[in-house]
TITIRO-153538 format. One record per atom (N, C-alpha, C): x, y, z; atom name. Coordinates in steps of 0.05 Angstrom, whole numbers, plus 5000, padded with zeros to 4 digits. Layout:
N
   xx   yy   zz atome
    X    Y    Z    CA
...
//
This chain:
345
   xx   yy   zz atome
 5020 4979 4997     N
 4995 4998 4993    CA
 5018 5020 5003     C
 5014 5049 4986     N
 5031 5066 4985    CA
 5007 5088 4989     C
 5025 5110 5010     N
 5009 5127 5019    CA
 5030 5151 5005     C
 5025 5171 4986     N
 5040 5180 4976    CA
 5032 5219 4983     C
 5051 5234 4994     N
 5044 5260 5002    CA
 5061 5279 4979     C
 5074 5271 4972     N
 5087 5293 4948    CA
 5100 5261 4932     C
 5107 5267 4910     N
 5121 5252 4887    CA
 5155 5263 4885     C
 5176 5245 4882     N
 5191 5251 4884    CA
 5200 5269 4847     C
 5222 5283 4841     N
 5222 5296 4817    CA
 5242 5274 4801     C
 5244 5285 4774     N
 5260 5263 4756    CA
 5272 5253 4770     C
 5283 5227 4755     N
 5305 5215 4772    CA
 5336 5224 4770     C
 5352 5223 4784     N
 5377 5230 4790    CA
 5393 5208 4796     C
 5399 5182 4782     N
 5406 5163 4796    CA
 5434 5167 4807     C
 5431 5150 4823     N
 5462 5145 4852    CA
 5483 5132 4831     C
 5507 5130 4847     N
 5531 5123 4830    CA
 5533 5108 4850     C
 5549 5083 4839     N
 5569 5060 4861    CA
 5597 5075 4861     C
 5604 5061 4880     N
 5637 5079 4891    CA
 5636 5093 4897     C
 5651 5111 4915     N
 5649 5146 4927    CA
 5632 5167 4920     C
 5608 5174 4928     N
 5596 5196 4921    CA
 5602 5217 4935     C
 5603 5243 4931     N
 5613 5263 4944    CA
 5590 5282 4931     C
 5576 5284 4955     N
 5545 5312 4939    CA
 5564 5338 4944     C
 5561 5360 4924     N
 5563 5382 4911    CA
 5554 5399 4940     C
 5559 5423 4947     N
 5561 5446 4982    CA
 5535 5456 4972     C
 5518 5454 4991     N
 5488 5470 4999    CA
 5482 5487 4971     C
 5497 5496 4967     N
 5489 5528 4957    CA
 5493 5524 4922     C
 5503 5498 4918     N
 5508 5500 4892    CA
 5497 5470 4875     C
 5481 5455 4898     N
 5467 5431 4890    CA
 5437 5433 4887     C
 5425 5409 4872     N
 5398 5408 4871    CA
 5397 5403 4894     C
 5358 5401 4899     N
 5348 5381 4920    CA
 5354 5361 4920     C
 5353 5336 4942     N
 5366 5309 4940    CA
 5333 5302 4943     C
 5331 5273 4938     N
 5307 5256 4942    CA
 5321 5229 4961     C
 5308 5233 4981     N
 5328 5209 5010    CA
 5311 5188 5002     C
 5318 5169 5011     N
 5294 5145 5025    CA
 5306 5140 5053     C
 5286 5135 5069     N
 5290 5132 5092    CA
 5277 5102 5102     C
 5291 5090 5116     N
 5274 5058 5110    CA
 5278 5058 5151     C
 5247 5051 5158     N
 5250 5060 5188    CA
 5241 5081 5198     C
 5235 5095 5188     N
 5228 5121 5199    CA
 5212 5134 5207     C
 5189 5116 5215     N
 5166 5117 5235    CA
 5175 5116 5274     C
 5201 5103 5270     N
 5216 5094 5294    CA
 5218 5111 5302     C
 5241 5111 5328     N
 5249 5128 5347    CA
 5274 5151 5329     C
 5292 5136 5315     N
 5307 5148 5312    CA
 5315 5158 5286     C
 5299 5144 5264     N
 5296 5157 5237    CA
 5270 5179 5236     C
 5249 5170 5249     N
 5228 5194 5250    CA
 5246 5219 5267     C
 5266 5220 5282     N
 5281 5250 5288    CA
 5293 5252 5259     C
 5309 5238 5252     N
 5327 5249 5232    CA
 5307 5261 5208     C
 5278 5248 5196     N
 5266 5247 5179    CA
 5257 5285 5183     C
 5242 5294 5221     N
 5241 5310 5221    CA
 5253 5331 5226     C
 5281 5330 5229     N
 5301 5351 5223    CA
 5306 5358 5194     C
 5310 5339 5178     N
 5299 5350 5150    CA
 5278 5364 5139     C
 5252 5356 5153     N
 5237 5373 5140    CA
 5230 5388 5156     C
 5234 5405 5172     N
 5230 5428 5198    CA
 5254 5444 5193     C
 5272 5436 5162     N
 5292 5462 5154    CA
 5315 5460 5184     C
 5320 5441 5199     N
 5337 5441 5219    CA
 5369 5430 5211     C
 5371 5420 5183     N
 5398 5420 5169    CA
 5404 5432 5149     C
 5425 5456 5163     N
 5428 5473 5139    CA
 5433 5467 5112     C
 5411 5475 5098     N
 5423 5472 5061    CA
 5416 5444 5048     C
 5393 5440 5073     N
 5376 5413 5061    CA
 5350 5420 5063     C
 5344 5446 5064     N
 5313 5451 5069    CA
 5289 5448 5044     C
 5307 5436 5022     N
 5291 5425 5000    CA
 5290 5398 4991     C
 5305 5390 5007     N
 5308 5361 5007    CA
 5286 5347 4999     C
 5268 5325 4994     N
 5252 5310 4987    CA
 5268 5283 5005     C
 5236 5274 5023     N
 5247 5251 5036    CA
 5212 5228 5028     C
 5230 5202 5027     N
 5214 5181 5028    CA
 5213 5163 5047     C
 5189 5154 5059     N
 5201 5134 5087    CA
 5188 5112 5081     C
 5196 5090 5083     N
 5190 5067 5083    CA
 5183 5055 5107     C
 5165 5043 5117     N
 5159 5035 5141    CA
 5140 5016 5139     C
 5142 4991 5153     N
 5117 4968 5151    CA
 5098 4972 5186     C
 5102 4988 5196     N
 5086 5006 5218    CA
 5088 4981 5243     C
 5107 4965 5252     N
 5104 4949 5269    CA
 5099 4956 5290     C
 5098 4946 5318     N
 5088 4961 5345    CA
 5114 4981 5347     C
 5132 4990 5348     N
 5151 5006 5346    CA
 5147 5027 5325     C
 5135 5026 5304     N
 5137 5053 5287    CA
 5108 5066 5284     C
 5103 5088 5296     N
 5080 5106 5292    CA
 5081 5123 5271     C
 5052 5126 5254     N
 5050 5145 5231    CA
 5051 5170 5249     C
 5047 5168 5273     N
 5045 5205 5283    CA
 5072 5211 5283     C
 5088 5198 5289     N
 5117 5209 5288    CA
 5131 5227 5267     C
 5111 5226 5242     N
 5116 5241 5219    CA
 5097 5262 5219     C
 5107 5292 5209     N
 5087 5308 5205    CA
 5070 5294 5184     C
 5038 5303 5188     N
 5013 5287 5171    CA
 5017 5294 5138     C
 5019 5318 5132     N
 5019 5329 5100    CA
 5041 5338 5095     C
 5058 5339 5106     N
 5082 5352 5092    CA
 5092 5350 5063     C
 5090 5375 5048     N
 5096 5370 5022    CA
 5126 5358 5008     C
 5140 5367 5023     N
 5165 5342 5016    CA
 5169 5320 5031     C
 5148 5306 5044     N
 5141 5276 5049    CA
 5124 5263 5035     C
 5135 5237 5030     N
 5124 5219 5019    CA
 5120 5191 5035     C
 5096 5186 5041     N
 5105 5155 5067    CA
 5092 5131 5046     C
 5107 5111 5048     N
 5109 5084 5037    CA
 5099 5061 5061     C
 5080 5052 5067     N
 5075 5029 5087    CA
 5086 5007 5063     C
 5109 4997 5076     N
 5123 4967 5063    CA
 5143 4959 5082     C
 5153 4936 5075     N
 5167 4921 5078    CA
 5199 4921 5070     C
 5221 4924 5094     N
 5243 4926 5079    CA
 5252 4905 5061     C
 5242 4888 5071     N
 5243 4856 5061    CA
 5231 4845 5035     C
 5217 4872 5024     N
 5203 4864 5000    CA
 5226 4873 4976     C
 5229 4851 4962     N
 5253 4864 4943    CA
 5237 4875 4921     C
 5210 4859 4908     N
 5198 4875 4890    CA
 5195 4905 4894     C
 5180 4915 4921     N
 5168 4939 4925    CA
 5203 4957 4927     C
 5218 4956 4933     N
 5241 4965 4935    CA
 5251 4976 4903     C
 5254 4956 4887     N
 5264 4960 4864    CA
 5237 4983 4844     C
 5215 4979 4854     N
 5197 5000 4844    CA
 5205 5027 4860     C
 5210 5027 4886     N
 5214 5048 4897    CA
 5236 5067 4894     C
 5263 5050 4887     N
 5290 5062 4897    CA
 5292 5086 4869     C
 5294 5081 4850     N
 5291 5096 4820    CA
 5283 5124 4825     C
 5300 5146 4816     N
 5304 5175 4823    CA
 5306 5180 4857     C
 5314 5164 4871     N
 5330 5177 4892    CA
 5360 5174 4890     C
 5359 5187 4911     N
 5397 5198 4903    CA
 5409 5178 4932     C
 5406 5179 4950     N
 5416 5173 4976    CA
 5397 5154 4991     C
 5406 5140 5007     N
 5394 5117 5028    CA
 5400 5121 5052     C
 5382 5123 5071     N
 5399 5116 5105    CA
 5376 5095 5114     C
 5382 5083 5120     N
 5372 5051 5133    CA
 5371 5053 5154     C
 5350 5054 5167     N
 5350 5059 5207    CA
 5326 5031 5201     C
 5320 5029 5190     N
 5298 4994 5194    CA
 5315 4981 5205     C
 5303 4972 5229     N
 5314 4949 5251    CA
 5300 4941 5270     C
 5294 4911 5280     N
 5292 4904 5303    CA
 5320 4914 5327     C
 5309 4928 5349     N
 5319 4941 5365    CA
 5319 4932 5394     C
 5305 4914 5407     N
 5306 4916 5426    CA
 5312 4884 5443     C
 5343 4888 5462     N
 5358 4867 5468    CA
 5343 4850 5487     C
 5318 4851 5499     N
 5307 4825 5514    CA
 5279 4818 5497     C
 5270 4828 5464     N
 5255 4817 5454    CA
 5276 4795 5440     C
 5291 4801 5437     N
 5316 4789 5416    CA
 5323 4756 5428     C
 5317 4762 5457     N
 5328 4745 5484    CA
 5304 4726 5476     C
 5280 4726 5483     N
 5256 4714 5480    CA
 5248 4700 5449     C
 5265 4716 5427     N
 5256 4702 5397    CA
 5278 4717 5379     C
 5290 4710 5375     N
 5313 4726 5351    CA
 5304 4725 5319     C
 5281 4707 5313     N
 5269 4703 5275    CA
 5268 4736 5270     C
 5256 4753 5286     N
 5248 4773 5278    CA
 5266 4793 5265     C
 5296 4781 5289     N
 5311 4803 5282    CA
 5328 4795 5271     C
 5333 4771 5258     N
 5351 4762 5236    CA
 5332 4769 5203     C
 5311 4769 5211     N
 5290 4775 5183    CA
 5297 4802 5175     C
 5289 4824 5199     N
 5289 4856 5186    CA
 5316 4861 5191     C
 5327 4853 5211     N
 5361 4865 5202    CA
 5384 4848 5193     C
 5378 4821 5177     N
 5402 4814 5168    CA
 5393 4809 5132     C
 5364 4796 5136     N
 5357 4796 5111    CA
 5349 4832 5098     C
 5331 4840 5115     N
 5328 4867 5108    CA
 5350 4881 5093     C
 5372 4877 5104     N
 5384 4895 5102    CA
 5401 4892 5072     C
 5408 4865 5063     N
 5416 4845 5039    CA
 5398 4852 5027     C
 5369 4852 5029     N
 5349 4857 5002    CA
 5354 4888 5005     C
 5356 4903 5015     N
 5361 4931 5010    CA
 5388 4937 4989     C
 5402 4919 5008     N
 5433 4932 4986    CA
 5430 4919 4961     C
 5417 4895 4957     N
 5414 4879 4931    CA
 5402 4906 4906     C
 5379 4915 4927     N
 5364 4934 4906    CA
 5374 4952 4906     C
 5391 4967 4919     N
 5397 4997 4910    CA
 5426 4984 4886     C
 5439 4956 4888     N
 5457 4950 4868    CA
 5446 4953 4842     C
 5427 4937 4840     N
 5408 4939 4818    CA
 5410 4963 4798     C
 5394 4980 4824     N
 5380 5007 4813    CA
 5409 5025 4815     C
 5423 5023 4812     N
 5446 5049 4819    CA
 5439 5064 4832     C
 5432 5061 4851     N
 5421 5088 4877    CA
 5447 5079 4897     C
 5464 5103 4908     N
 5481 5108 4930    CA
 5477 5135 4928     C
 5497 5137 4954     N
 5505 5126 4974    CA
 5485 5111 4991     C
 5486 5094 5003     N
 5471 5080 5034    CA
 5483 5082 5055     C
 5473 5101 5076     N
 5482 5097 5107    CA
 5468 5075 5114     C
 5477 5056 5122     N
 5471 5032 5145    CA
 5472 5049 5175     C
 5456 5042 5187     N
 5450 5065 5220    CA
 5458 5031 5233     C
 5475 5030 5249     N
 5482 5002 5270    CA
 5482 5018 5289     C
 5497 4997 5319     N
 5494 5007 5342    CA
 5530 4989 5345     C
 5537 5006 5375     N
 5555 5008 5391    CA
 5550 4977 5400     C
 5530 4957 5406     N
 5526 4934 5415    CA
 5541 4912 5397     C
 5548 4919 5374     N
 5564 4902 5361    CA
 5586 4892 5371     C
 5600 4910 5386     N
 5631 4899 5396    CA
 5631 4885 5419     C
 5601 4884 5430     N
 5609 4868 5461    CA
 5613 4883 5480     C
 5622 4873 5503     N
 5623 4888 5529    CA
 5660 4888 5529     C
 5666 4915 5549     N
 5689 4918 5543    CA
 5692 4929 5572     C
 5722 4911 5582     N
 5726 4921 5609    CA
 5729 4953 5621     C
 5753 4958 5606     N
 5767 4984 5606    CA
 5779 4994 5570     C
 5786 5019 5571     N
 5792 5030 5547    CA
 5767 5033 5529     C
 5772 5042 5504     N
 5751 5049 5482    CA
 5747 5026 5461     C
 5731 5022 5442     N
 5732 5011 5412    CA
 5733 5032 5402     C
 5749 5032 5379     N
 5751 5042 5351    CA
 5736 5021 5332     C
 5737 5035 5308     N
 5724 5029 5281    CA
 5739 5000 5280     C
 5765 5000 5285     N
 5775 4971 5275    CA
 5780 4948 5302     C
 5757 4952 5326     N
 5757 4930 5346    CA
 5742 4916 5329     C
 5753 4886 5342     N
 5736 4855 5328    CA
 5703 4864 5340     C
 5689 4855 5326     N
 5656 4846 5332    CA
 5661 4817 5338     C
 5641 4827 5370     N
 5640 4800 5386    CA
 5612 4812 5399     C
 5588 4806 5391     N
 5562 4811 5400    CA
 5552 4788 5420     C
 5536 4789 5438     N
 5537 4778 5454    CA
 5494 4778 5461     C
 5486 4783 5453     N
 5453 4781 5438    CA
 5450 4775 5418     C
 5429 4756 5407     N
 5413 4764 5390    CA
 5422 4784 5365     C
 5403 4804 5391     N
 5398 4837 5372    CA
 5429 4842 5363     C
 5450 4844 5382     N
 5469 4852 5372    CA
 5487 4833 5351     C
 5478 4807 5343     N
 5491 4798 5329    CA
 5480 4798 5308     C
 5453 4799 5306     N
 5440 4818 5277    CA
 5449 4831 5264     C
 5452 4855 5275     N
 5472 4877 5265    CA
 5492 4878 5265     C
 5507 4866 5277     N
 5532 4856 5265    CA
 5537 4847 5239     C
 5518 4830 5236     N
 5516 4805 5207    CA
 5505 4835 5181     C
 5485 4848 5200     N
 5486 4878 5180    CA
 5508 4894 5171     C
 5527 4898 5189     N
 5549 4911 5191    CA
 5567 4892 5166     C
 5570 4877 5170     N
 5591 4853 5150    CA
 5580 4854 5126     C
 5551 4847 5120     N
 5536 4854 5089    CA
 5543 4879 5087     C
 5537 4897 5096     N
 5548 4929 5086    CA
 5576 4927 5066     C
 5593 4921 5085     N
 5621 4918 5084    CA
 5625 4895 5056     C
 5612 4880 5050     N
 5622 4857 5034    CA
 5608 4866 5004     C
 5583 4886 5007     N
 5571 4898 4980    CA
 5587 4909 4974     C
 5600 4931 4990     N
 5617 4953 4983    CA
 5652 4940 4969     C
 5657 4922 4979     N
 5691 4914 4973    CA
 5683 4895 4954     C
 5656 4880 4949     N
 5650 4861 4930    CA
 5642 4881 4897     C
 5623 4899 4902     N
 5600 4913 4885    CA
 5616 4930 4877     C
 5628 4946 4898     N
 5634 4977 4887    CA
 5615 4995 4902     C
 5596 4983 4911     N
 5566 5002 4927    CA
 5575 5017 4944     C
 5566 5037 4944     N
 5573 5065 4968    CA
 5563 5061 4987     C
 5570 5041 5007     N
 5556 5039 5038    CA
 5576 5055 5050     C
 5565 5064 5079     N
 5569 5074 5101    CA
 5561 5057 5125     C
 5573 5064 5146     N
 5562 5056 5167    CA
 5570 5071 5194     C
 5542 5073 5205     N
 5545 5091 5239    CA
 5537 5068 5250     C
 5568 5077 5274     N
 5560 5055 5299    CA
 5549 5076 5326     C
 5523 5073 5331     N
 5516 5098 5359    CA
 5521 5079 5384     C
 5526 5107 5406     N
 5518 5097 5437    CA
 5491 5098 5438     C
 5473 5100 5462     N
 5451 5094 5467    CA
 5447 5120 5464     C
 5416 5118 5455     N
 5401 5150 5450    CA
 5381 5150 5471     C
 5380 5178 5467     N
 5346 5176 5482    CA
 5335 5205 5472     C
 5310 5219 5476     N
 5297 5235 5481    CA
 5266 5234 5473     C
 5253 5252 5461     N
 5228 5251 5459    CA
 5213 5225 5434     C
 5196 5214 5448     N
 5181 5193 5426    CA
 5193 5169 5426     C
 5212 5164 5437     N
 5226 5133 5439    CA
 5202 5116 5446     C
 5206 5085 5437     N
 5186 5067 5448    CA
 5192 5067 5482     C
 5164 5062 5492     N
 5168 5059 5524    CA
 5180 5027 5534     C
 5192 5008 5519     N
 5202 4988 5520    CA
 5231 4995 5528     C
 5249 5015 5519     N
 5273 5031 5532    CA
 5280 5039 5553     C
 5296 5037 5569     N
 5304 5050 5591    CA
 5294 5075 5604     C
 5300 5098 5587     N
 5288 5118 5598    CA
 5262 5122 5599     C
 5253 5122 5567     N
 5218 5132 5569    CA
 5206 5112 5591     C
 5215 5083 5593     N
 5195 5067 5613    CA
 5199 5067 5646     C
 5227 5081 5646     N
 5229 5094 5672    CA
 5217 5122 5680     C
 5219 5141 5658     N
 5202 5165 5663    CA
 5175 5161 5664     C
 5161 5145 5645     N
 5134 5144 5643    CA
 5124 5128 5668     C
 5133 5119 5678     N
 5127 5093 5701    CA
 5137 5107 5719     C
 5152 5118 5728     N
 5158 5142 5754    CA
 5135 5161 5761     C
 5128 5183 5734     N
 5109 5195 5734    CA
 5087 5179 5741     C
 5075 5159 5737     N
 5056 5150 5744    CA
 5059 5144 5764     C
 5076 5147 5781     N
 5085 5128 5813    CA
 5084 5097 5806     C
 5093 5086 5791     N
 5094 5057 5785    CA
 5125 5051 5788     C
 5133 5018 5799     N
 5155 5017 5799    CA
 5170 5006 5778     C
 5192 5008 5778     N
 5208 5007 5758    CA
 5227 4989 5759     C
 5236 4966 5743     N
 5259 4946 5742    CA
 5288 4953 5740     C
 5307 4949 5759     N
 5341 4959 5750    CA
 5348 4935 5749     C
 5351 4931 5728     N
 5376 4896 5722    CA
 5389 4894 5747     C
 5398 4872 5754     N
 5425 4871 5770    CA
 5434 4886 5789     C
 5453 4893 5800     N
 5472 4919 5810    CA
 5461 4943 5799     C
 5453 4945 5776     N
 5454 4971 5762    CA
 5481 4982 5750     C
 5511 4960 5752     N
 5530 4980 5751    CA
 5541 4980 5727     C
 5518 4968 5700     N
 5532 4971 5679    CA
 5531 4992 5665     C
 5551 5011 5649     N
 5557 5032 5639    CA
 5548 5034 5612     C
 5532 5049 5600     N
 5527 5060 5578    CA
 5529 5087 5572     C
 5533 5097 5551     N
 5541 5121 5539    CA
 5516 5131 5524     C
 5517 5160 5539     N
 5486 5166 5523    CA
 5493 5184 5507     C
 5468 5198 5481     N
 5468 5218 5463    CA
 5437 5224 5455     C
 5435 5242 5452     N
 5409 5253 5442    CA
 5398 5246 5419     C
 5377 5245 5418     N
 5378 5232 5384    CA
 5376 5253 5366     C
 5374 5281 5373     N
 5378 5303 5351    CA
 5401 5296 5346     C
 5428 5296 5362     N
 5458 5295 5358    CA
 5465 5267 5334     C
 5451 5250 5351     N
 5456 5219 5325    CA
 5448 5229 5294     C
 5419 5249 5293     N
 5411 5255 5261    CA
 5441 5269 5253     C
 5447 5284 5271     N
 5468 5318 5249    CA
 5492 5290 5244     C
 5502 5270 5267     N
 5527 5252 5257    CA
 5516 5237 5235     C
 5493 5222 5231     N
 5486 5213 5209    CA
 5481 5220 5185     C
 5478 5252 5187     N
 5480 5262 5164    CA
 5504 5272 5144     C
 5521 5274 5169     N
 5549 5283 5164    CA
 5562 5260 5154     C
 5553 5235 5164     N
 5564 5207 5140    CA
 5557 5212 5118     C
 5524 5214 5113     N
 5508 5218 5092    CA
 5524 5235 5064     C
 5534 5260 5075     N
 5541 5284 5059    CA
 5575 5291 5057     C
 5580 5274 5075     N
 5617 5280 5072    CA
 5630 5256 5079     C
 5619 5236 5083     N
 5630 5205 5092    CA
 5637 5196 5063     C
 5655 5168 5072     N
 5672 5154 5053    CA
 5654 5125 5044     C
 5671 5115 5024     N
 5647 5092 5017    CA
 5665 5071 5034     C
 5647 5054 5050     N
 5666 5032 5056    CA
 5671 5041 5086     C
 5666 5068 5095     N
 5677 5067 5120    CA
 5659 5072 5141     C
 5669 5057 5170     N
 5652 5055 5197    CA
 5657 5085 5209     C
 5640 5095 5218     N
 5641 5110 5236    CA
 5624 5108 5267     C
 5649 5112 5288     N
 5633 5108 5313    CA
 5612 5134 5322     C
 5597 5131 5327     N
 5587 5159 5336    CA
 5579 5158 5365     C
 5590 5173 5385     N
 5589 5178 5423    CA
 5575 5195 5425     C
 5578 5199 5455     N
 5567 5222 5466    CA
 5577 5233 5484     C
 5596 5222 5503     N
 5622 5229 5515    CA
 5601 5230 5544     C
 5581 5222 5544     N
 5570 5219 5573    CA
 5561 5187 5581     C
 5582 5179 5599     N
 5574 5154 5607    CA
 5574 5150 5633     C
 5548 5131 5644     N
 5545 5141 5674    CA
 5533 5101 5677     C
 5528 5096 5706     N
 5514 5073 5701    CA
 5485 5073 5705     C
 5475 5048 5704     N
 5446 5050 5698    CA
 5437 5059 5732     C
 5447 5049 5749     N
 5439 5059 5771    CA
 5436 5090 5780     C
 5463 5110 5776     N
 5465 5136 5773    CA
 5439 5147 5752     C
 5441 5131 5728     N
 5414 5144 5714    CA
 5381 5134 5724     C
 5382 5120 5736     N
 5359 5112 5756    CA
 5348 5137 5772     C
 5376 5139 5787     N
 5373 5161 5817    CA
 5362 5194 5795     C
 5388 5195 5765     N
 5375 5220 5761    CA
 5349 5221 5752     C
 5333 5203 5748     N
 5306 5203 5729    CA
 5286 5199 5754     C
 5291 5193 5781     N
 5282 5192 5800    CA
 5270 5226 5810     C
 5300 5237 5807     N
 5299 5261 5816    CA
 5280 5278 5803     C
 5289 5282 5778     N
 5279 5289 5745    CA
 5245 5296 5754     C
 5230 5273 5761     N
 5206 5259 5755    CA
 5192 5263 5792     C
 5205 5267 5807     N
 5192 5271 5838    CA
 5185 5251 5845     C
 5195 5228 5844     N
 5194 5199 5844    CA
 5193 5194 5872     C
 5190 5166 5888     N
 5194 5160 5919    CA
 5219 5142 5902     C
 5246 5150 5911     N
 5262 5119 5906    CA
 5266 5095 5908     C
 5252 5088 5927     N
 5233 5056 5937    CA
 5222 5051 5905     C
 5220 5064 5883     N
 5199 5049 5865    CA
 5218 5044 5846     C
 5244 5039 5843     N
 5266 5029 5833    CA
 5269 5006 5850     C
 5265 4981 5837     N
 5268 4951 5848    CA
 5293 4938 5826     C
 5308 4929 5843     N
 5328 4906 5826    CA
 5323 4884 5822     C
 5319 4880 5800     N
 5312 4846 5782    CA
 5332 4833 5780     C
 5325 4813 5774     N
 5339 4794 5761    CA
 5358 4796 5736     C
 5380 4799 5731     N
 5398 4806 5709    CA
 5389 4794 5685     C
 5398 4810 5668     N
 5389 4805 5641    CA
 5409 4777 5626     C
 5399 4759 5618     N
 5419 4730 5605    CA
 5438 4751 5583     C
 5466 4745 5593     N
 5487 4754 5575    CA
 5493 4782 5577     C
 5481 4799 5603     N
 5488 4826 5598    CA
 5516 4845 5600     C
 5518 4854 5580     N
 5543 4870 5574    CA
 5542 4893 5596     C
 5572 4895 5608     N
 5570 4902 5636    CA
 5581 4939 5619     C
 5596 4942 5607     N
 5612 4970 5591    CA
 5606 4971 5567     C
 5606 4996 5559     N
 5604 4999 5528    CA
 5621 5032 5528     C
 5637 5031 5511     N
 5660 5050 5506    CA
 5662 5051 5486     C
 5663 5080 5469     N
 5673 5085 5442    CA
 5691 5110 5437     C
 5706 5108 5418     N
 5722 5120 5411    CA
 5713 5133 5389     C
 5699 5153 5389     N
 5688 5170 5367    CA
 5706 5195 5351     C
 5737 5194 5351     N
 5756 5208 5351    CA
 5760 5211 5313     C
 5742 5188 5301     N
 5744 5189 5267    CA
 5717 5207 5262     C
 5694 5212 5262     N
 5670 5227 5257    CA
 5677 5254 5271     C
 5696 5257 5288     N
 5693 5286 5300    CA
 5723 5296 5279     C
 5747 5285 5267     N
 5765 5294 5259    CA
 5763 5295 5228     C
 5754 5278 5215     N
 5746 5278 5192    CA
 5726 5298 5182     C
 5698 5292 5200     N
 5676 5300 5190    CA
 5662 5329 5207     C
 5677 5330 5223     N
 5669 5357 5245    CA
 5652 5352 5264     C
 5646 5331 5269     N
 5624 5328 5283    CA
 5631 5330 5315     C
 5610 5341 5329     N
 5611 5355 5365    CA
 5581 5347 5369     C
 5576 5331 5392     N
 5554 5333 5402    CA
 5540 5368 5404     C
 5517 5371 5415     N
 5508 5392 5416    CA
 5482 5394 5442     C
 5477 5367 5453     N
 5457 5377 5469    CA
 5463 5358 5492     C
 5469 5382 5519     N
 5487 5369 5546    CA
 5464 5349 5550     C
 5481 5334 5560     N
 5464 5308 5574    CA
 5447 5311 5590     C
 5452 5331 5618     N
 5428 5339 5643    CA
 5408 5357 5629     C
 5411 5376 5608     N
 5395 5390 5596    CA
 5373 5369 5570     C
 5386 5353 5567     N
 5370 5330 5545    CA
 5354 5318 5549     C
 5365 5308 5583     N
 5348 5291 5599    CA
 5326 5300 5614     C
 5325 5322 5621     N
 5307 5339 5634    CA
 5284 5343 5617     C
 5295 5360 5596     N
 5267 5357 5572    CA
 5258 5327 5562     C
 5267 5315 5558     N
 5255 5290 5557    CA
 5237 5285 5576     C
 5244 5279 5599     N
 5222 5264 5617    CA
 5202 5296 5619     C
 5203 5316 5612     N
 5186 5343 5609    CA
 5169 5334 5585     C
 5176 5323 5567     N
 5159 5311 5540    CA
 5144 5289 5552     C
 5152 5261 5570     N
 5140 5250 5573    CA
 5115 5258 5590     C
 5124 5274 5607     N
 5097 5290 5625    CA
 5083 5298 5617     C
 5085 5309 5595     N
 5059 5323 5577    CA
 5046 5307 5558     C
 5065 5277 5554     N
 5045 5266 5539    CA
 5044 5236 5549     C
 5023 5235 5572     N
 5024 5210 5594    CA
 5018 5182 5583     C
 5002 5191 5551     N
 4993 5170 5536    CA
 5014 5150 5520     C
 5041 5164 5524     N
 5059 5150 5511    CA
 5076 5118 5522     C
 5049 5105 5522     N
 5058 5077 5545    CA
 5056 5052 5523     C
//
């Protein structure tokens, strides 16, 4: 089913190999296909493009392909924006992709199953979407000559690190079915670049937070439940360390990789704000004004990674990336968004 709000202009095919877009003042508007962009991160990126918050991109046209599974919400996207085309469909549908891709200049691949707990219960959907979906998309891009393709991945592909930081050259050692499926997606991206010359670039980001995140994730789950006076579960001792980045900063990083990155290159995207889950829980208790006793320690997750830490010097030095949202301010604003949207559960 196609729900089109605008139609892309005449085709300007992508190219294989490296693609460097001209400066904003000299280029024509781009047609960009975003997979899975009715979800949390993809929709944030789409809104920034459509709301003119990406300098020089105010005329770019956006096509969103999303199956609208449990984590995708149509209301995450502006309903009738003149530069938006929404297509209700599956990234694993090769025929749909072959019909849809011509006329687009680039692809950003957000579509993914992403919740570790769900992958532990059943990995089938994760392998289908994250592995087969990526392969189907890359094959369709190769056949239609559309690129570059940015594959949005996660720091979880590296596994857990006791000390130090991961660089892009660190070995992949995923510990959950979710992380394994994303590592497989990353390796397919590398293979299509190395074997076929398809311009594919990969981003590996730390934990994201911000408005509109699905309530199965830690920050929205804790914020919404604590605001309602309900208990929240904290795995194990809560000493697991995660690095946090506002979703708008992640979107800026993805866009830098799309516009300035190199084919076949992997870019770590960090936030610089690392803290234990128990410390984060304490911050959320304070911001919501909840009773600290509502935080209940529960049995630890199977295979729970202890610590993630990224070296993101490559994207900073090569592309000029730097986060803009201070964590304390971003977290407070996020809690206030969930306070104003009590039905987001």
